[in-house]
C-alpha positions as CSV (number, residue, x, y, z in Angstrom):
1,X,-209.4,-79.9,-190.7
2,X,-209.7,-81.4,-194.2
3,X,-210.7,-85.0,-194.3
4,X,-208.0,-87.3,-195.8
5,X,-209.6,-88.9,-198.9
6,X,-206.4,-90.4,-200.3
7,X,-207.1,-93.8,-198.8
8,X,-210.6,-94.2,-200.1
9,X,-209.7,-92.9,-203.5
10,X,-206.8,-95.3,-203.8
11,X,-209.1,-98.1,-202.8
12,X,-211.7,-97.1,-205.3
13,X,-209.0,-97.0,-208.1
14,X,-207.7,-100.4,-207.1
15,X,-211.2,-101.8,-207.1
16,X,-211.8,-100.4,-210.6
17,X,-208.4,-101.8,-211.8
18,X,-209.2,-105.2,-210.5
19,X,-212.6,-105.1,-212.2
20,X,-210.9,-104.3,-215.6
21,X,-208.3,-107.0,-215.0
22,X,-210.9,-109.6,-214.0
23,X,-212.9,-109.0,-217.2
24,X,-209.8,-109.4,-219.3
25,X,-208.9,-112.6,-217.4
26,X,-212.5,-113.8,-218.0
27,X,-213.0,-112.9,-221.6
28,X,-209.7,-112.2,-223.2
29,X,-208.9,-109.3,-225.5
30,X,-211.5,-106.6,-225.7
31,X,-211.9,-103.1,-227.1
32,X,-212.3,-100.1,-224.8
33,X,-216.0,-99.9,-225.7
34,X,-216.5,-103.6,-224.8
35,X,-214.6,-103.1,-221.6
36,X,-216.8,-100.1,-220.7
37,X,-219.9,-102.2,-221.3
38,X,-218.6,-105.2,-219.3
39,X,-217.3,-103.3,-216.3
40,X,-220.0,-100.7,-216.1
41,X,-217.4,-97.9,-215.8
42,X,-217.8,-94.6,-217.5
43,X,-215.6,-93.9,-220.5
44,X,-213.7,-91.2,-218.6
45,X,-213.0,-93.5,-215.6
46,X,-212.1,-96.4,-217.8
47,X,-209.7,-94.3,-219.9
48,X,-207.9,-93.3,-216.7
49,X,-207.7,-96.8,-215.4
50,X,-206.5,-98.2,-218.7
51,X,-203.8,-95.6,-219.1
52,X,-202.5,-96.4,-215.6
53,X,-202.5,-100.2,-216.3
54,X,-200.8,-99.6,-219.7
55,X,-198.1,-97.4,-218.0
56,X,-197.5,-100.2,-215.4
57,X,-197.3,-102.8,-218.2
58,X,-200.1,-104.8,-216.8
59,X,-201.9,-104.4,-220.1
60,X,-200.9,-104.2,-223.7
61,X,-202.8,-102.5,-226.6
62,X,-202.6,-104.1,-230.0
63,X,-203.3,-102.8,-233.5
64,X,-206.6,-102.5,-235.4
65,X,-208.9,-105.5,-235.5
66,X,-209.3,-106.7,-239.1
67,X,-212.2,-105.1,-240.8
68,X,-213.1,-102.9,-237.8
69,X,-212.7,-99.1,-237.4
70,X,-214.2,-96.1,-235.7
71,X,-215.4,-94.6,-238.9
72,X,-213.5,-91.3,-239.2
73,X,-211.8,-91.7,-235.8
74,X,-208.7,-93.8,-235.0
75,X,-208.8,-97.5,-235.7
76,X,-210.3,-99.9,-233.1
77,X,-207.6,-101.4,-230.9
78,X,-207.9,-104.2,-228.4
79,X,-206.6,-104.5,-224.8
80,X,-205.3,-107.7,-223.3
81,X,-203.3,-108.7,-220.3
82,X,-199.6,-108.4,-220.9
83,X,-198.4,-111.8,-222.1
84,X,-195.2,-111.3,-220.3
85,X,-197.0,-110.9,-217.0
86,X,-196.8,-114.5,-216.1
87,X,-197.3,-118.2,-217.1
88,X,-199.7,-120.8,-215.9
89,X,-199.1,-124.6,-216.2
90,X,-201.9,-127.2,-216.5
91,X,-201.1,-130.9,-215.9
92,X,-203.2,-134.0,-216.5
93,X,-201.8,-137.0,-214.6
94,X,-203.8,-139.7,-216.4
95,X,-203.9,-143.5,-216.0
96,X,-201.5,-144.0,-218.9
97,X,-200.1,-140.6,-219.8
98,X,-198.9,-137.3,-218.5
99,X,-200.0,-134.1,-220.3
100,X,-198.6,-130.7,-219.7
101,X,-199.8,-127.4,-221.3
102,X,-198.4,-123.9,-220.7
103,X,-200.3,-120.6,-221.3
104,X,-199.6,-117.0,-220.6
105,X,-201.9,-114.6,-218.8
106,X,-203.2,-113.3,-222.1
107,X,-204.8,-116.8,-222.5
108,X,-202.5,-117.9,-225.3
109,X,-201.4,-121.5,-225.3
110,X,-197.6,-121.3,-225.5
111,X,-196.6,-124.9,-225.5
112,X,-198.1,-128.4,-224.9
113,X,-196.7,-131.9,-224.8
114,X,-197.3,-135.3,-223.3
115,X,-195.7,-138.6,-222.6
116,X,-197.0,-142.2,-222.2
117,X,-196.6,-144.0,-218.9
118,X,-197.6,-147.3,-217.4
119,X,-200.8,-147.5,-215.4
120,X,-198.7,-148.7,-212.5
121,X,-196.3,-145.8,-212.6
122,X,-195.9,-144.5,-209.1
123,X,-197.3,-141.1,-208.4
124,X,-193.9,-139.7,-207.3
125,X,-192.6,-140.7,-210.8
126,X,-195.6,-139.1,-212.5
127,X,-194.8,-135.9,-210.7
128,X,-191.2,-136.1,-211.8
129,X,-192.3,-136.8,-215.5
130,X,-194.6,-133.8,-215.4
131,X,-192.0,-131.6,-213.9
132,X,-189.4,-132.7,-216.5
133,X,-191.9,-131.9,-219.3
134,X,-192.5,-128.4,-217.9
135,X,-188.8,-127.8,-217.8
136,X,-188.2,-129.2,-221.3
137,X,-191.0,-127.0,-222.7
138,X,-189.5,-124.0,-221.0
139,X,-186.1,-124.7,-222.5
140,X,-187.5,-125.4,-226.0
141,X,-189.6,-122.2,-226.1
142,X,-187.3,-119.9,-224.2
143,X,-189.7,-119.5,-221.3
144,X,-188.6,-118.3,-217.9
145,X,-190.2,-120.3,-215.1
146,X,-189.6,-117.3,-212.9
147,X,-192.7,-116.0,-214.5
148,X,-194.7,-119.0,-213.4
149,X,-197.8,-117.9,-211.5
150,X,-199.1,-121.4,-210.6
151,X,-199.9,-125.0,-211.5
152,X,-203.3,-126.6,-211.9
153,X,-203.3,-130.4,-211.8
154,X,-205.8,-133.0,-212.7
155,X,-205.5,-136.5,-211.2
156,X,-207.6,-139.6,-211.6
157,X,-210.3,-140.5,-209.1
158,X,-212.3,-138.4,-206.7
159,X,-210.4,-135.6,-205.0
160,X,-211.8,-134.9,-201.5
161,X,-211.6,-131.1,-201.3
162,X,-211.3,-131.3,-197.6
163,X,-208.4,-133.7,-197.7
164,X,-210.7,-136.5,-196.6
165,X,-214.0,-136.8,-194.8
166,X,-215.0,-139.2,-192.0
167,X,-217.3,-142.1,-192.5
168,X,-220.9,-141.6,-191.6
169,X,-222.2,-142.9,-188.3
170,X,-224.4,-145.4,-190.1
171,X,-221.4,-147.2,-191.6
172,X,-220.4,-150.5,-190.0
173,X,-216.8,-150.5,-188.5
174,X,-215.5,-152.7,-191.3
175,X,-217.1,-150.6,-194.0
176,X,-216.2,-147.4,-192.3
177,X,-212.5,-148.5,-192.1
178,X,-212.6,-149.4,-195.8
179,X,-214.1,-146.1,-196.8
180,X,-211.7,-144.1,-194.6
181,X,-208.8,-146.0,-196.0
182,X,-209.8,-145.3,-199.6
183,X,-210.5,-141.6,-198.8
184,X,-207.2,-141.3,-197.0
185,X,-205.4,-142.9,-200.0
186,X,-207.0,-140.3,-202.3
187,X,-206.2,-137.5,-200.0
188,X,-202.6,-138.7,-199.5
189,X,-202.2,-138.9,-203.3
190,X,-203.6,-135.3,-203.8
191,X,-201.3,-134.1,-201.0
192,X,-198.3,-135.8,-202.6
193,X,-199.0,-134.2,-205.9
194,X,-199.6,-130.8,-204.4
195,X,-196.6,-130.8,-202.1
196,X,-194.2,-132.3,-204.7
197,X,-195.0,-129.7,-207.3
198,X,-195.1,-126.8,-204.9
199,X,-191.6,-127.8,-203.7
200,X,-190.4,-128.2,-207.3
201,X,-191.7,-124.9,-208.6
202,X,-192.3,-122.8,-205.5
203,X,-195.7,-121.5,-206.7
204,X,-199.4,-122.1,-205.8
205,X,-200.6,-125.6,-206.8
206,X,-204.3,-126.6,-207.3
207,X,-205.3,-130.2,-207.5
208,X,-208.6,-131.5,-208.8
209,X,-210.2,-134.5,-210.5
210,X,-209.0,-134.6,-214.2
211,X,-212.4,-135.4,-215.6
212,X,-213.9,-132.5,-213.7
213,X,-211.2,-130.2,-215.1
214,X,-211.9,-131.6,-218.6
215,X,-215.5,-130.6,-218.1
216,X,-214.4,-127.2,-217.0
217,X,-212.1,-126.8,-220.1
218,X,-215.0,-127.8,-222.5
219,X,-217.4,-125.4,-220.7
220,X,-214.9,-122.5,-221.1
221,X,-213.1,-123.1,-224.4
222,X,-214.5,-126.1,-226.0
223,X,-217.7,-127.6,-227.4
224,X,-219.9,-126.1,-224.6
225,X,-218.3,-122.6,-224.4
226,X,-220.8,-120.1,-223.1
227,X,-223.4,-122.6,-221.8
228,X,-224.5,-122.7,-218.2
229,X,-225.7,-126.3,-217.9
230,X,-223.3,-128.9,-219.2
231,X,-222.7,-132.6,-218.6
232,X,-219.3,-133.9,-219.7
233,X,-218.6,-137.7,-220.1
234,X,-215.1,-139.1,-220.6
235,X,-214.9,-142.6,-222.1
236,X,-211.4,-143.9,-221.6
237,X,-209.8,-146.6,-219.5
238,X,-212.2,-145.3,-216.9
239,X,-215.5,-143.7,-217.3
240,X,-216.1,-140.4,-215.5
241,X,-218.0,-137.2,-215.8
242,X,-218.2,-133.6,-214.7
243,X,-221.2,-131.3,-214.2
244,X,-221.5,-127.6,-214.7
245,X,-225.0,-126.6,-213.6
246,X,-226.4,-123.1,-213.6
247,X,-222.9,-121.8,-214.1
248,X,-221.6,-123.7,-211.1
249,X,-219.2,-126.7,-211.1
250,X,-220.7,-129.3,-208.9
251,X,-218.4,-131.6,-206.9
252,X,-220.6,-133.2,-204.3
253,X,-220.0,-133.8,-200.6
254,X,-216.7,-135.7,-201.1
255,X,-215.6,-134.7,-204.5
256,X,-217.3,-137.7,-206.2
257,X,-220.2,-136.1,-208.0
258,X,-220.8,-137.3,-211.5
259,X,-219.5,-140.9,-211.1
260,X,-221.6,-142.1,-214.0
261,X,-219.2,-144.9,-214.7
262,X,-220.4,-146.5,-211.5
263,X,-224.1,-146.4,-212.2
264,X,-225.3,-150.0,-212.4
265,X,-226.7,-151.1,-215.8
266,X,-226.9,-154.8,-214.8
267,X,-227.1,-155.7,-211.1
268,X,-226.5,-159.4,-212.0
269,X,-223.1,-158.6,-213.4
270,X,-220.0,-159.5,-211.4
271,X,-218.9,-157.0,-208.7
272,X,-217.0,-153.8,-209.6
273,X,-214.0,-152.6,-207.5
274,X,-216.2,-149.7,-206.4
275,X,-218.4,-152.1,-204.4
276,X,-221.3,-152.1,-206.8
277,X,-222.4,-154.6,-209.5
278,X,-222.8,-154.2,-213.2
279,X,-221.3,-150.7,-213.4
280,X,-221.4,-148.9,-216.8
281,X,-217.6,-148.8,-216.7
282,X,-217.4,-152.6,-216.8
283,X,-219.1,-152.5,-220.2
284,X,-218.0,-149.4,-222.0
285,X,-214.5,-148.5,-220.8
286,X,-211.8,-148.7,-223.4
287,X,-210.5,-151.9,-222.0
288,X,-213.9,-153.6,-222.0
289,X,-214.6,-152.5,-225.6
290,X,-211.2,-153.8,-226.8
291,X,-211.7,-157.1,-225.0
292,X,-215.2,-157.5,-226.6
293,X,-213.8,-156.6,-230.1
294,X,-210.8,-158.9,-229.6
295,X,-208.1,-156.2,-230.3
296,X,-205.3,-154.7,-228.2
297,X,-205.3,-151.2,-229.8
298,X,-208.3,-148.9,-230.4
299,X,-206.7,-147.8,-233.6
300,X,-207.5,-151.2,-235.0
301,X,-211.2,-150.8,-233.9
302,X,-211.3,-147.5,-235.7
303,X,-209.8,-149.1,-238.8
304,X,-212.3,-151.9,-238.8
305,X,-215.1,-149.4,-238.5
306,X,-213.8,-147.6,-241.5
307,X,-213.8,-150.9,-243.4
308,X,-217.4,-151.6,-242.5
309,X,-216.8,-154.4,-240.0
310,X,-220.3,-155.2,-238.8
311,X,-219.2,-157.1,-235.7
312,X,-217.1,-154.2,-234.4
313,X,-219.8,-151.7,-235.4
314,X,-222.3,-153.8,-233.3
315,X,-220.0,-153.7,-230.2
316,X,-219.7,-149.9,-230.5
317,X,-223.4,-149.5,-231.0
318,X,-224.2,-151.6,-227.9
319,X,-221.8,-149.5,-225.9
320,X,-223.6,-146.4,-227.2
321,X,-227.0,-147.7,-226.1
322,X,-225.7,-148.5,-222.6
323,X,-224.1,-145.1,-222.3
324,X,-227.4,-143.5,-223.5
325,X,-229.4,-145.3,-220.9
326,X,-227.2,-143.9,-218.1
327,X,-227.1,-140.5,-219.7
328,X,-230.8,-140.4,-220.0
329,X,-231.2,-140.8,-216.3
330,X,-228.6,-138.2,-215.6
331,X,-230.2,-135.7,-218.1
332,X,-233.6,-136.3,-216.5
333,X,-232.0,-135.4,-213.2
334,X,-229.9,-132.3,-214.1
335,X,-231.5,-131.1,-217.4
336,X,-228.4,-130.0,-219.2
337,X,-228.2,-127.9,-222.4
338,X,-225.5,-130.0,-223.8
339,X,-223.8,-133.4,-223.2
340,X,-220.2,-133.4,-224.3
341,X,-218.5,-136.8,-224.8
342,X,-214.7,-137.0,-224.8
343,X,-212.1,-139.7,-224.3
344,X,-210.6,-142.2,-226.7
345,X,-213.9,-144.0,-227.3
346,X,-215.5,-140.8,-228.7
347,X,-213.2,-141.2,-231.7
348,X,-215.7,-143.8,-233.0
349,X,-217.9,-140.8,-233.9
350,X,-221.5,-141.2,-234.9
351,X,-221.2,-145.0,-234.8
352,X,-221.1,-144.4,-231.0
353,X,-223.0,-141.1,-230.7
354,X,-226.0,-141.9,-232.8
355,X,-227.1,-144.8,-230.5
356,X,-226.4,-142.6,-227.5
357,X,-228.6,-139.8,-229.0
358,X,-231.4,-142.3,-229.9
359,X,-231.4,-143.9,-226.5
360,X,-231.3,-140.5,-224.6
361,X,-234.2,-139.3,-226.8
362,X,-236.2,-142.4,-226.1
363,X,-235.8,-142.3,-222.3
364,X,-235.9,-138.6,-221.4
365,X,-238.8,-136.3,-220.7
366,X,-239.9,-134.1,-223.6
367,X,-238.8,-130.9,-221.8
368,X,-235.4,-132.4,-221.1
369,X,-234.7,-133.6,-224.6
370,X,-236.0,-130.4,-226.2
371,X,-233.0,-128.5,-227.4
372,X,-230.5,-131.0,-225.8
373,X,-227.4,-131.4,-227.9
374,X,-225.0,-134.4,-227.6
375,X,-221.7,-133.6,-229.2
376,X,-218.1,-134.8,-229.2
377,X,-215.5,-132.8,-227.2
378,X,-213.4,-130.4,-229.2
379,X,-210.3,-129.8,-227.0
380,X,-208.7,-133.2,-227.4
381,X,-205.9,-134.6,-225.3
382,X,-205.1,-131.5,-223.3
383,X,-208.7,-130.7,-222.1
384,X,-208.0,-131.4,-218.4
385,X,-204.6,-129.6,-218.6
386,X,-206.5,-126.5,-219.9
387,X,-208.9,-126.9,-217.1
388,X,-205.9,-126.8,-214.8
389,X,-204.7,-123.6,-216.5
390,X,-208.1,-122.1,-215.9
391,X,-207.7,-122.8,-212.1
392,X,-204.6,-120.7,-212.1
393,X,-205.7,-117.9,-214.5
394,X,-209.3,-117.6,-213.3
395,X,-209.7,-117.6,-217.1
396,X,-213.5,-117.6,-217.2
397,X,-216.5,-116.1,-215.4
398,X,-217.3,-119.8,-214.6
399,X,-214.2,-119.7,-212.4
400,X,-215.0,-116.5,-210.5
401,X,-215.2,-118.2,-207.1
402,X,-213.6,-121.6,-207.6
403,X,-212.2,-122.4,-204.2
404,X,-208.4,-122.6,-203.8
405,X,-208.7,-123.5,-200.1
406,X,-210.5,-126.5,-198.5
407,X,-214.1,-126.1,-197.7
408,X,-215.8,-127.0,-194.4
409,X,-216.4,-130.8,-194.5
410,X,-219.6,-130.3,-192.5
411,X,-221.1,-128.3,-195.3
412,X,-222.3,-131.3,-197.3
413,X,-222.7,-131.3,-201.0
414,X,-221.4,-128.1,-202.6
415,X,-221.6,-126.0,-205.6
416,X,-218.4,-124.2,-206.5
417,X,-219.6,-120.6,-207.2
418,X,-218.4,-120.1,-210.7
419,X,-220.4,-117.2,-212.0
C-alpha cells in the first residue's frame, strides 16, 4: 500500500511559505534573488512558493527597481507583503501625551497623530483618547479597522511581564508590602490598558514599557538600525533607557532593567520617590532643567541657546556631564556599539551631546570607547509607537521571539530572544 505523503508535503510547503513571509516581515521588500539568499530555498522551490503566495494575494509584486535590471532578461521586481493584508497600531501613552501610529503589513506608515494630555489624566481616559485617535485616523485615511491585526502599546514605568512578582524573602514586611503595592499598581495599569484596548478593538494587544519600545524602534528603523548592541536613553519628564544586547532586548527580572534615571549621582541629595537619593532623574529630567534655567517651556531654553545665552548653555552642559557619568558606567558594563539619546532634552544637540561624549570618553575603558558612537535618536515623537507596531508585525529579526505571553516569574532576569 502506497504511503500517504500529502500531509508531510503540505507541512513542508507551509514551512517554506512561513519562511518567505517571515523574511519579508523582517526585512521588507526584496527581489527574488535576495529572498533565495535569505531563505536558503532553491530558485525552483522559491518560485513555486512565491507563485502560490501571489495567487493567494498574501504577496504583491511591484515594478522594476530604479536603475536595476537583469541585463537582457526581464526587469528586476520586488516582492512585499500585501499592504491590504492587515494593519497594526502602535500607541505610546506618555506622561503628557498620547501618540498613535498606524502601519500596514508591508511596513508602510499609513498615518500618525498625537494629542497632549495632563500628567494626571486617568489611565482609563488615556485609553479612550488613544482609541479615539485610532478611529479618527481610520476615518480620515479610509482605513477599515476590520483589517486590524493587533495593537502594541507603550506605557510609562516598569511593566512586569508576569503581571507582578512577589517580594523576596529578605524584604522586611513593610518594605515587602510597599514593593508589592507598587508592583500590583503597575500590573493593574498594564492589565487595564490591555483589557480596555482588547475590548475596544477585539484584537491581540501587547503592552510594554514605552522607553523599551523606543529603544526597539531605534534599533530596528532608527539611528541604530542593524546594530546588535545598543543602549537607548530617553531624556524627558522622566529619564529611562532600553537595552538591546547581542541582538536581544533585555528587560530584567521584573521588567525594570535600564533604569538609568535612578542611578545615584549624589547620595547627599534629597530622597527620590524611587527610594534612592540623588538619582540622575532629579538633575537632568526636563522639569529639573527647566527649573534650573528659570523657564516654563523648553522652547525658550532652545531659543536662549541659539542666542548664545551662556547661563543656559552652562545648565545644559552640566546636565550632559552628569548624563555622561552614568552612561560611562553603563557602557563599561554592557559595552554597546552605540548610545542613542532621545526625548525632548536631546533637541539641545551638541550643547548637550558633546559634554556627554567627553565624559563617557574620559570614564570608559579603551576597549569600550573604541568605536562607540553617541548619537541623537532619529525617529522622533513616534519612536515608541513604532516599537509597538513592531510587536504586532514582528517587523524585524530582532523581534523573532519577542514573548507575547507572560514568562515564568521564577526564571529570574531574562533576555527576550530577538534574533
